[in-house]
VOKOL-714459 format. One line per field, with one value per residue: residue number from 1; chain; x, y, z of N, C-alpha, C, CB in turn. Coordinates in steps of 0.2 Angstrom, whole numbers. Glycine has a CB too. Layout:
BEGIN
resi NUM,...
chain A,...
n.c1 X,...
n.c2 Y,...
n.c3 Z,...
ca.c1 X,...
ca.c2 Y,...
ca.c3 Z,...
c.c1 X,...
c.c2 Y,...
c.c3 Z,...
cb.c1 X,...
cb.c2 Y,...
cb.c3 Z,...
END
This chain:
BEGIN
resi 1,2,3,4,5,6,7,8,9,10,11,12,13,14,15,16,17,18,19,20,21,22,23,24,25,26,27,28,29,30,31,32,33,34,35,36,37,38,39,40,41,42,43,44,45,46,47,48,49,50,51,52,53,54,55,56,57,58,59,60,61,62,63,64,65,66,67,68,69,70,71,72,73,74,75,76,77,78,79,80,81,82,83,84,85,86,87,88,89,90,91,92,93,94,95,96,97,98,99,100,101,102,103,104,105,106,107,108,109,110,111,112,113,114,115,116,117,118,119,120,121,122,123,124,125,126,127,128,129,130,131,132,133,134,135,136,137,138,139,140,141,142,143,144,145,146,147,148,149,150,151,152,153,154,155,156,157,158,159,160,161,162,163,164,165,166,167,168,169,170,171,172,173,174,175,176,177,178,179,180,181,182,183,184,185,186,187,188,189,190,191,192,193,194,195,196,197,198,199,200,201,202,203,204,205,206,207,208,209,210,211,212,213,214,215,216,217,218,219,220,221,222,223,224,225,226,227,228,229,230,231,232,233,234,235,236,237,238,239,240,241,242,243,244,245,246,247,248,249,250,251,252,253,254,255,256,257,258,259,260,261,262,263,264,265,266,267,268,269,270,271,272,273,274,275,276,277,278,279,280,281,282,283,284,285,286,287,288,289,290,291,292,293,294,295,296,297,298,299,300,301,302,303,304,305,306,307,308,309,310,311,312,313,314,315,316,317,318,319,320,321,322,323,324,325,326,327,328,329,330,331,332,333,334,335,336,337,338,339,340,341,342,343,344,345,346,347,348,349,350,351,352,353,354,355,356,357,358,359,360,361,362,363,364,365,366,367,368,369,370,371,372,373,374,375,376,377,378,379,380,381,382,383,384,385,386,387,388,389,390,391,392,393,394,395,396,397,398,399,400,401
chain A,A,A,A,A,A,A,A,A,A,A,A,A,A,A,A,A,A,A,A,A,A,A,A,A,A,A,A,A,A,A,A,A,A,A,A,A,A,A,A,A,A,A,A,A,A,A,A,A,A,A,A,A,A,A,A,A,A,A,A,A,A,A,A,A,A,A,A,A,A,A,A,A,A,A,A,A,A,A,A,A,A,A,A,A,A,A,A,A,A,A,A,A,A,A,A,A,A,A,A,A,A,A,A,A,A,A,A,A,A,A,A,A,A,A,A,A,A,A,A,A,A,A,A,A,A,A,A,A,A,A,A,A,A,A,A,A,A,A,A,A,A,A,A,A,A,A,A,A,A,A,A,A,A,A,A,A,A,A,A,A,A,A,A,A,A,A,A,A,A,A,A,A,A,A,A,A,A,A,A,A,A,A,A,A,A,A,A,A,A,A,A,A,A,A,A,A,A,A,A,A,A,A,A,A,A,A,A,A,A,A,A,A,A,A,A,A,A,A,A,A,A,A,A,A,A,A,A,A,A,A,A,A,A,A,A,A,A,A,A,A,A,A,A,A,A,A,A,A,A,A,A,A,A,A,A,A,A,A,A,A,A,A,A,A,A,A,A,A,A,A,A,A,A,A,A,A,A,A,A,A,A,A,A,A,A,A,A,A,A,A,A,A,A,A,A,A,A,A,A,A,A,A,A,A,A,A,A,A,A,A,A,A,A,A,A,A,A,A,A,A,A,A,A,A,A,A,A,A,A,A,A,A,A,A,A,A,A,A,A,A,A,A,A,A,A,A,A,A,A,A,A,A,A,A,A,A,A,A,A,A,A,A,A,A,A,A,A,A,A,A,A,A,A,A,A,A,A,A,A,A,A,A,A,A,A,A,A,A,A,A,A,A,A,A,A,A,A,A,A,A
n.c1 470,462,447,442,438,422,418,411,406,391,387,392,386,373,374,376,368,356,359,361,346,342,347,340,324,325,328,316,308,312,309,297,292,295,288,273,276,275,263,256,256,249,256,257,263,277,278,274,288,293,288,292,308,307,301,309,319,314,318,332,338,335,341,347,362,369,383,388,383,378,365,357,343,334,318,309,315,316,300,297,301,293,281,284,284,273,263,265,262,248,245,248,237,227,227,225,210,203,207,202,189,185,186,197,207,212,217,229,237,238,245,257,264,271,282,291,307,312,307,301,297,287,278,271,267,259,251,244,239,230,220,215,210,199,191,187,176,177,184,186,186,187,196,206,210,214,225,234,236,243,256,264,271,282,290,303,310,309,308,305,295,284,281,277,266,256,255,245,237,231,227,217,208,194,188,186,176,161,149,135,139,135,127,133,138,141,158,162,166,164,160,169,179,188,189,199,207,213,217,226,238,238,246,257,262,266,274,283,288,291,302,313,317,327,339,354,367,368,372,364,350,341,341,334,323,314,315,304,295,291,284,274,260,258,255,244,235,229,221,214,208,198,190,182,173,156,150,154,150,146,149,155,168,170,171,181,188,195,200,209,220,223,231,241,246,251,259,272,277,284,288,286,276,265,260,256,248,237,232,229,220,208,207,200,190,170,163,154,158,169,164,158,167,177,182,192,200,205,210,221,231,236,247,254,272,283,287,279,268,258,249,244,236,226,220,217,207,196,195,188,175,171,167,159,143,134,124,130,126,123,107,100,104,100,105,118,135,143,153,162,166,171,183,189,191,201,211,217,223,232,240,244,251,263,275,286,281,279,276,268,262,253,245,239,231,222,216,211,200,195,187,181,173,165,161,155,144,136,125,131,138,142,153,162,168,172,184,193,195,201,213,218,221,230,242,242,247,260,266,263,260
n.c2 285,274,266,252,239,231,213,206,212,224,220,210,200,199,194,180,177,178,166,156,157,152,141,135,134,126,113,114,110,98,90,92,84,71,71,71,59,49,51,49,34,31,33,40,44,42,52,63,66,69,81,89,90,97,109,111,120,132,134,135,147,157,162,167,175,168,161,162,176,177,168,174,176,192,199,198,189,177,177,172,160,154,155,146,135,134,133,121,113,111,101,92,93,95,79,73,75,71,58,55,55,45,36,34,33,46,46,46,55,70,67,63,70,78,74,76,84,95,111,120,113,105,113,119,110,104,112,113,100,102,109,101,91,100,104,93,91,81,82,93,110,119,119,113,128,134,127,126,140,142,134,140,147,143,145,160,166,181,183,170,168,176,173,160,161,169,160,150,160,164,148,147,155,156,145,149,151,158,164,169,169,156,150,142,125,112,111,119,132,148,167,172,164,165,178,177,169,176,189,184,180,191,199,191,190,204,208,200,207,221,215,215,228,230,220,216,228,245,252,246,252,260,249,239,247,248,235,230,239,232,219,224,220,208,208,218,209,200,211,213,202,202,211,205,197,194,193,199,214,230,232,220,224,239,233,222,222,231,238,227,228,242,242,234,242,252,246,242,253,257,269,264,254,258,271,264,253,261,266,256,251,262,262,247,244,247,262,265,258,266,277,275,272,283,291,282,279,290,294,286,289,300,295,289,286,298,301,297,300,309,321,313,302,307,316,306,299,309,310,299,302,310,307,296,288,288,299,313,325,332,335,325,311,309,301,298,300,316,318,331,340,328,326,341,344,333,334,346,341,332,340,346,339,338,346,350,348,353,369,368,357,359,370,360,351,358,363,352,349,358,357,346,353,360,351,339,346,357,366,371,386,389,379,381,393,388,382,391,402,391,388,401,405,395,402,413,410,404,414,418,425
n.c3 192,180,179,185,172,167,172,161,146,142,129,125,136,136,123,126,135,124,116,126,130,118,118,129,124,116,122,129,117,115,128,129,116,120,133,127,118,128,134,124,123,132,145,158,170,166,155,165,170,161,159,170,169,158,166,173,165,168,181,179,174,181,193,209,213,204,199,184,177,165,163,169,165,160,163,149,142,149,149,139,139,150,142,132,141,148,137,133,146,143,135,144,152,145,141,154,157,147,149,162,157,151,159,168,183,193,207,216,211,212,224,220,212,219,224,214,211,212,218,208,197,205,209,199,192,202,201,189,192,201,193,185,194,198,188,185,193,205,216,231,227,235,245,234,230,240,245,234,232,245,245,234,243,245,236,235,227,216,203,199,206,204,191,193,202,193,185,192,195,180,176,187,183,177,186,198,213,213,220,232,250,258,250,241,235,247,250,239,240,239,236,247,248,237,237,247,243,229,238,244,236,227,237,241,227,225,236,232,220,222,231,220,216,225,224,218,210,214,204,195,195,187,177,185,189,176,171,182,178,169,172,178,174,179,193,194,188,197,202,192,191,204,200,191,198,200,210,220,232,234,248,251,243,250,264,264,252,248,258,261,250,250,260,259,248,256,265,257,254,243,228,214,214,224,216,202,208,215,201,196,204,202,189,184,196,199,194,204,215,218,221,233,240,242,253,261,250,248,258,260,250,255,263,255,249,246,235,226,211,215,210,195,200,208,196,186,196,195,182,180,187,181,169,173,172,182,193,201,207,223,226,217,221,237,246,241,244,247,234,229,241,249,241,241,253,255,245,251,263,259,251,263,269,261,262,252,241,223,215,204,205,215,210,199,207,212,202,196,205,205,190,193,201,192,182,186,196,190,192,206,210,220,224,215,220,233,229,223,235,245,236,233,248,251,244,248,259,255,252,239,223
ca.c1 470,457,443,442,431,417,422,409,404,382,385,394,381,367,375,377,360,355,362,357,339,341,347,334,319,329,328,310,305,313,307,288,290,296,282,270,276,273,255,252,256,244,260,257,270,284,274,276,295,299,286,296,312,303,300,316,320,311,323,340,339,333,344,351,368,372,389,388,378,374,362,350,338,329,311,307,318,312,293,296,302,286,274,285,282,265,260,266,258,242,243,245,231,220,227,221,205,200,208,197,182,187,186,205,204,217,216,235,241,239,252,262,268,273,288,296,314,314,301,298,292,283,271,269,263,254,245,241,234,224,217,211,204,193,188,184,172,176,187,184,188,189,202,213,213,217,232,240,238,247,261,265,275,288,296,304,315,305,304,303,289,278,276,273,259,253,251,242,233,227,223,211,203,187,187,185,169,157,142,135,139,129,122,138,137,148,165,163,168,158,164,173,184,189,193,205,211,216,220,234,240,240,252,262,266,266,278,291,288,295,310,316,321,335,343,359,372,366,371,358,344,337,338,329,316,312,311,300,289,288,280,268,253,257,252,239,230,225,215,207,202,192,185,177,169,150,147,158,146,149,149,162,172,172,173,186,194,197,206,217,222,226,234,246,248,254,265,277,280,287,286,284,271,260,259,255,242,230,229,225,212,205,205,196,183,166,162,149,162,172,160,156,173,180,186,196,204,209,216,226,234,239,253,258,277,283,290,273,266,251,246,242,232,218,216,215,199,193,192,182,168,168,165,155,134,131,124,135,125,119,101,98,106,102,110,126,142,145,160,167,166,176,189,192,194,206,216,218,225,238,246,247,257,267,276,289,274,279,268,264,257,248,239,236,228,217,211,207,195,188,186,176,165,161,157,149,141,133,123,134,143,147,158,170,169,176,191,197,197,207,221,221,223,236,245,246,253,268,268,265,255
ca.c2 277,272,263,244,237,225,207,205,220,222,218,200,198,199,188,174,177,176,158,153,156,147,132,132,134,120,107,110,107,90,88,92,81,67,71,68,52,46,54,45,28,33,32,46,46,43,60,70,64,73,88,90,91,105,113,113,124,141,135,135,152,164,161,174,174,164,164,165,181,178,163,176,180,196,197,199,183,171,177,166,152,153,156,141,130,134,132,113,110,112,97,86,94,92,73,70,77,66,52,54,55,39,32,33,39,49,46,49,61,77,68,59,75,81,70,80,83,101,113,123,108,103,118,120,103,103,119,108,93,104,113,96,91,107,104,84,91,74,85,99,114,126,115,114,132,136,123,129,147,143,130,146,153,138,148,166,170,186,182,163,167,181,168,154,164,171,155,150,164,161,143,148,162,153,140,152,150,165,164,173,165,153,149,138,118,109,112,120,139,155,171,174,159,167,184,177,166,182,193,182,181,198,201,188,193,213,208,197,211,224,214,215,234,229,215,218,232,250,257,245,253,260,243,236,250,246,226,229,241,229,217,226,217,202,210,221,205,200,215,213,196,202,215,201,191,197,192,205,219,237,229,218,228,242,231,218,219,238,240,224,230,246,241,232,249,256,245,240,258,259,271,261,250,263,272,259,251,267,268,250,251,267,257,240,243,250,268,264,256,271,282,273,272,288,294,279,281,296,294,281,295,306,291,288,287,306,302,294,306,309,322,308,297,312,317,300,296,314,309,294,304,317,301,291,290,289,307,316,329,329,335,320,307,310,295,297,305,322,317,335,340,324,330,346,341,328,337,348,336,330,345,348,332,335,353,350,349,359,372,368,353,362,372,357,347,362,363,345,350,364,354,339,357,362,345,334,353,363,373,372,390,390,375,384,398,388,380,397,404,387,391,409,403,392,404,418,405,401,420,418,429
ca.c3 190,176,183,184,168,171,170,156,143,143,124,128,142,130,116,131,137,119,117,132,129,112,120,133,120,110,125,133,115,114,133,125,114,123,134,122,116,132,134,116,125,140,151,162,176,161,152,169,173,156,160,175,166,154,170,178,164,174,188,180,171,185,200,212,213,199,196,177,176,157,163,174,159,158,164,145,140,156,149,132,142,152,137,129,145,150,130,133,150,141,131,149,155,141,142,160,158,142,148,165,156,147,167,171,189,195,214,220,205,217,230,216,211,228,225,209,216,212,218,203,193,210,211,190,190,208,198,184,190,205,189,182,198,200,182,185,200,211,221,234,225,240,250,232,229,246,245,230,234,250,243,231,247,245,229,237,220,214,195,197,210,200,186,195,204,188,180,196,191,173,176,190,180,176,191,206,216,212,224,239,255,261,244,236,238,250,251,233,239,239,234,252,246,230,238,250,236,225,239,248,229,226,241,240,223,226,240,228,216,227,232,215,217,233,221,212,212,215,198,190,199,183,174,188,188,171,170,187,176,162,174,183,172,182,199,193,185,204,203,186,192,208,198,188,202,202,218,224,230,236,254,252,242,255,271,264,246,245,265,262,245,252,266,254,244,259,270,252,255,236,223,207,216,224,210,198,210,215,197,194,207,198,181,184,196,195,198,211,221,220,225,240,246,240,257,262,244,246,265,258,245,261,265,250,247,243,227,220,209,217,206,191,205,208,190,188,197,196,177,180,188,176,164,175,170,188,193,207,212,230,226,213,225,244,249,241,247,243,230,229,247,250,236,243,259,255,242,257,267,254,250,270,269,256,262,246,235,217,215,201,207,221,205,196,210,214,195,195,210,201,186,197,201,184,176,189,201,186,196,211,208,227,226,213,223,239,229,221,239,246,232,236,255,250,239,254,265,254,249,232,220
c.c1 463,452,441,435,427,419,420,405,396,383,387,388,376,369,375,371,356,355,359,350,338,341,343,328,322,327,322,308,306,310,298,288,291,289,274,267,274,265,252,250,252,251,261,262,275,283,276,283,297,294,291,301,313,305,306,320,321,314,328,342,338,336,349,357,375,379,390,383,375,367,357,348,336,323,308,310,315,304,294,299,296,282,276,283,275,262,258,263,251,240,242,239,225,220,223,215,200,202,203,189,181,186,192,205,214,220,222,239,243,247,258,265,271,283,292,302,314,307,297,292,286,278,269,266,259,247,239,236,228,221,212,207,198,188,182,177,173,182,189,188,191,196,208,214,217,226,237,240,242,257,265,271,280,294,297,308,309,305,304,294,283,276,275,266,255,251,246,234,227,222,217,205,196,184,187,178,167,151,141,139,134,125,128,135,142,154,167,165,163,162,169,180,189,193,199,210,217,218,227,237,244,247,257,267,269,274,285,291,294,303,313,319,327,337,347,363,367,366,367,349,339,336,332,321,310,309,306,293,286,284,276,263,251,254,247,233,226,218,210,202,198,187,177,172,162,147,149,153,148,150,155,167,176,173,178,192,197,203,211,219,227,233,241,250,254,260,271,281,286,283,282,277,265,258,254,248,236,229,226,218,206,202,200,191,178,165,159,154,166,167,160,161,179,185,192,202,211,213,220,232,239,247,255,268,278,284,285,270,258,245,241,239,225,216,215,209,195,190,186,176,167,165,158,145,131,131,127,131,120,112,97,99,108,107,117,132,142,154,164,169,172,185,194,194,201,213,218,224,231,242,248,252,265,270,282,285,277,273,266,260,253,242,234,232,221,212,208,200,190,184,179,170,160,157,153,144,140,131,126,140,146,155,165,171,174,183,194,200,202,212,220,226,230,243,249,250,258,269,271,260,250
c.c2 275,266,256,242,231,219,204,212,217,217,210,196,195,194,182,173,173,168,155,152,152,140,130,131,128,114,108,109,100,87,86,88,74,66,68,62,47,45,50,38,27,32,39,47,46,49,63,69,72,81,90,92,98,110,116,120,134,142,138,142,159,161,167,172,168,163,163,169,180,172,167,180,185,194,195,191,175,171,172,161,150,151,147,135,129,132,123,110,108,106,90,87,93,83,70,71,73,61,51,53,48,34,31,39,40,50,48,54,68,76,67,66,78,80,74,83,90,104,118,119,105,106,121,112,100,107,117,102,96,106,106,93,95,105,99,86,85,77,93,106,121,125,115,121,136,131,125,136,147,140,135,147,149,142,157,170,175,185,176,163,170,176,161,157,168,164,151,152,162,152,143,153,159,147,144,153,157,166,166,166,162,150,143,130,115,108,114,126,144,159,174,169,162,174,185,175,172,186,191,182,186,201,199,191,200,212,206,203,219,224,214,222,233,223,218,225,239,253,251,247,254,257,240,240,249,239,227,233,236,222,217,223,213,203,212,216,202,204,213,207,198,206,211,197,196,196,196,210,226,236,227,221,234,239,227,219,225,240,234,225,236,246,238,237,253,253,241,247,260,261,269,256,253,267,268,254,253,265,262,250,256,265,251,240,248,256,269,263,263,278,281,272,277,290,290,278,286,298,292,286,300,303,289,289,294,305,299,300,306,313,318,304,302,314,311,298,303,313,304,295,309,311,297,293,292,297,309,321,328,329,328,314,308,306,295,304,312,321,325,338,335,326,335,345,337,331,340,345,333,333,347,344,333,345,355,350,355,362,373,363,354,364,366,352,352,363,357,345,353,361,351,345,357,358,342,339,357,369,373,378,390,384,377,388,394,385,386,399,399,390,396,409,400,397,411,415,405,408,420,422,425
c.c3 186,181,180,177,170,166,163,153,141,134,122,134,139,125,120,132,131,118,122,134,122,115,124,129,115,114,128,125,115,120,132,122,116,127,133,119,120,133,129,118,130,146,153,166,171,157,159,171,166,157,166,174,161,158,173,173,167,180,186,177,176,193,203,214,210,197,188,175,169,160,167,169,162,159,157,142,144,152,144,136,145,147,135,133,146,143,134,137,148,140,140,152,152,142,147,160,152,145,157,161,151,153,168,177,192,203,218,215,208,222,226,214,214,225,219,214,217,213,213,201,198,208,204,190,196,204,193,185,195,201,187,186,200,194,182,189,205,217,226,231,230,243,242,231,234,246,243,232,241,248,239,235,246,238,230,231,219,208,196,200,207,195,188,199,197,184,185,194,184,173,181,186,178,181,199,208,218,214,229,244,257,254,238,241,241,248,243,233,240,237,240,250,241,232,245,247,233,231,241,240,227,231,243,233,220,230,235,222,218,228,226,214,223,230,217,215,211,206,193,191,193,177,178,189,182,169,177,181,170,166,179,182,179,190,199,190,189,203,199,189,199,206,191,191,204,207,224,225,235,242,255,249,248,261,268,258,247,252,264,256,247,258,263,252,250,263,264,252,248,231,218,210,218,219,205,201,210,208,195,196,202,192,180,188,197,198,203,216,224,224,230,244,245,246,260,257,245,253,265,255,250,264,260,251,245,238,222,218,209,213,198,195,204,203,187,187,196,188,177,183,184,169,165,173,176,191,200,211,217,229,220,218,231,248,247,244,243,240,230,238,251,247,239,248,260,252,247,260,263,254,256,271,266,256,254,242,231,218,210,200,211,215,200,200,211,207,194,199,206,194,188,196,196,182,181,194,197,188,203,210,217,229,221,217,232,234,226,230,242,243,235,243,255,248,244,260,262,252,242,228,216
cb.c1 470,460,439,439,432,406,420,405,410,374,387,404,378,365,384,382,358,359,370,357,335,347,353,332,317,339,335,304,305,321,308,285,291,302,283,273,282,276,254,257,262,235,267,251,273,284,264,271,299,301,277,297,311,293,297,322,317,303,325,344,335,323,347,347,368,369,394,387,380,380,364,352,332,329,307,309,326,311,289,301,307,284,274,291,285,262,268,272,258,242,251,250,231,221,232,221,205,202,217,197,179,195,183,212,197,216,214,241,237,230,252,258,267,268,286,292,321,318,301,303,298,284,273,277,268,257,251,247,239,224,221,215,206,197,193,191,165,178,191,186,184,184,200,214,210,211,232,238,231,243,258,260,273,284,291,308,318,307,309,308,290,279,280,278,260,258,257,246,238,235,227,212,208,186,194,189,167,157,138,125,141,125,120,150,136,147,169,159,171,154,160,169,180,181,188,205,205,211,216,235,235,233,251,259,264,258,276,289,281,293,312,313,315,332,339,354,379,369,379,359,345,337,344,333,317,319,319,302,290,298,282,265,253,263,256,241,233,231,216,211,205,193,190,181,173,147,149,165,138,145,145,164,169,168,168,182,191,189,202,218,218,221,229,242,240,251,263,273,283,290,289,291,273,260,264,263,241,232,233,229,212,211,211,200,183,160,160,144,168,176,154,152,178,176,182,194,199,205,216,221,227,232,252,255,278,287,299,267,269,250,249,247,236,218,219,216,198,197,197,184,167,178,170,157,129,135,114,143,125,121,100,101,110,97,107,126,152,144,158,163,158,172,186,189,190,204,214,213,220,238,244,243,254,262,281,294,266,280,267,266,259,252,244,240,231,220,215,212,198,193,191,177,166,165,162,153,146,129,115,137,139,141,156,171,161,171,193,190,193,207,223,213,217,235,238,241,251,270,273,267,258
cb.c2 270,270,267,238,235,227,202,197,224,232,222,199,203,207,188,174,186,181,157,156,162,149,130,137,142,121,105,115,110,87,95,97,83,67,75,70,51,48,61,43,26,26,28,46,40,36,59,70,53,69,88,86,86,106,111,104,122,141,127,130,152,166,154,178,173,167,160,160,188,174,158,181,176,198,203,206,185,175,183,168,151,157,164,141,131,143,133,111,114,117,95,84,100,94,71,72,84,65,49,59,61,38,25,35,34,53,40,43,64,77,62,54,79,73,61,87,79,104,115,124,101,105,125,123,97,107,125,105,84,108,118,91,90,116,102,76,92,65,83,98,116,126,104,109,134,134,117,127,152,139,124,151,155,127,146,165,165,192,184,156,170,189,166,148,171,175,149,153,168,159,138,150,166,151,135,161,146,168,160,176,166,159,158,142,113,103,105,119,141,157,177,171,152,169,191,175,165,186,197,174,181,202,203,182,192,217,203,187,211,222,206,212,239,227,209,219,231,254,259,237,260,266,236,234,254,248,217,234,248,226,215,233,212,199,213,226,202,203,223,210,188,204,224,197,188,195,187,209,217,243,223,213,231,247,228,212,219,245,238,215,231,249,236,230,254,259,238,237,256,254,273,256,247,267,272,256,251,277,272,245,254,271,252,234,239,246,272,258,249,273,282,267,263,292,297,275,283,303,292,275,300,307,287,292,283,311,299,288,306,310,327,305,296,318,322,299,293,322,307,289,305,323,296,291,282,286,310,320,335,332,343,320,303,311,287,296,302,329,313,342,337,318,333,351,337,322,341,348,331,330,352,349,326,330,354,346,352,357,379,370,350,369,375,356,344,368,365,339,354,372,351,335,363,363,339,327,356,361,374,366,399,390,368,387,400,382,373,405,407,381,392,414,398,388,406,423,397,394,423,410,434
cb.c3 196,168,184,193,161,172,175,157,135,143,120,134,146,125,110,137,139,114,119,137,129,104,122,140,117,108,131,139,110,115,139,120,109,126,134,120,114,137,132,109,126,143,150,167,184,154,149,177,173,145,163,178,164,152,174,180,161,177,192,176,166,185,201,217,217,194,199,172,178,148,165,183,154,153,166,143,140,167,148,122,148,155,128,125,151,153,123,134,154,136,122,156,157,130,142,167,158,135,148,169,154,144,168,164,198,192,215,222,198,222,237,209,209,238,223,205,213,206,226,198,190,217,218,183,189,216,194,181,193,211,183,181,203,199,177,190,198,207,220,240,220,248,253,226,226,252,243,223,235,258,239,231,255,242,218,244,212,215,187,201,217,197,178,199,211,184,176,201,189,168,177,197,173,168,191,207,222,206,224,241,259,266,239,237,233,250,253,230,233,245,231,261,244,224,239,254,230,218,242,253,225,229,245,239,220,232,245,223,215,231,235,211,219,243,217,204,206,221,194,190,204,182,173,194,187,167,171,196,174,154,175,184,163,182,202,188,182,211,203,176,192,214,194,185,210,198,221,219,232,236,256,250,236,254,276,264,236,244,275,264,241,254,273,250,242,262,278,244,262,233,221,203,219,227,208,198,213,217,193,195,217,197,177,187,201,194,196,211,218,212,224,239,246,238,261,263,239,244,270,250,240,269,269,245,243,246,225,223,202,223,206,188,214,211,185,193,206,198,173,184,195,172,163,184,167,192,191,203,208,237,224,207,224,247,246,234,245,249,221,223,248,248,230,242,262,252,238,260,269,248,246,276,262,249,271,246,238,209,217,199,209,227,200,192,217,216,187,197,217,197,185,208,202,178,172,195,207,184,197,213,203,233,226,206,223,246,224,216,243,244,223,240,260,244,233,257,266,249,254,229,217
END
């Protein structure tokens, strides 16, 4: 008996999605024109109503269990809608700032937009208005940031939630408090508030991202994985924001930032997320941070999902150290941790924790450690000897020549 055919072919589905995308983009343009028309007449509330209608398109085309599957836009198509809508929202933000500078007050606006009937328009408008409140500096930045990141919990749909939180991250990019604790002005916030804000946003976005893996039919697994990889930068941007905060010291990074990030990496137990986030940590934070936190980072590698390509992670980190201008030789920097010793010990732990690790990966890991010894400790021949001895011992244990 032949297998039942799908109710809608992939070609038909793609065609229908393209039509829905085209119609949605056209509708967004009309809503945006209406919004601007009322803003030009300084009728802000009417303008906000049309902005809300425009934002509803971000809710209508990414529904879970939508009976019309053709309306479940791919992440790429949804991104197109998101860009169109958020570009138009900038006009609303600019209008409010300009009118405030002319003397118009918006005392109740933050509360007013919370009456939007749908949660997606409500939260996008709250973020937009909240951003304006921070920029005009008449309201508590610390309180607004905390409210916004907490309120975004109201959207648990993975795709919509990811883009909503990305909008929050983009709008607050240059508005996060970046002064040491104790040096802030009243209610303005300090570096700890920014760290808390970004870490909460990061953990929620990572959970939404991982949840995408478990939606839909099992036969769509490969497609879902590809779509998730397309969205990874949304999650990684949180780590980029953390790395851009000048008031984050090595102590803050080692005691608060890295432990919280690694906790999220381990708890998600997702191959794609773990591999990407570990790589992201390596690339975005400074060399001196990695040097001082090498032990906990490599300890986390031991606990990663067994399907994670640990070889790539270790190689990437060693490459950072090889290229770093910071001298790693312990004779030159006596207060510095012995990077080679930590790598040598932890790589052995990683191999021991993965009894099914392919031989070529074992060789590659020890080759990476050997490369570290040669490039970063050129006068320490004993480091080279130690690496070769450990490799020989492992091969003998595995009965390999």
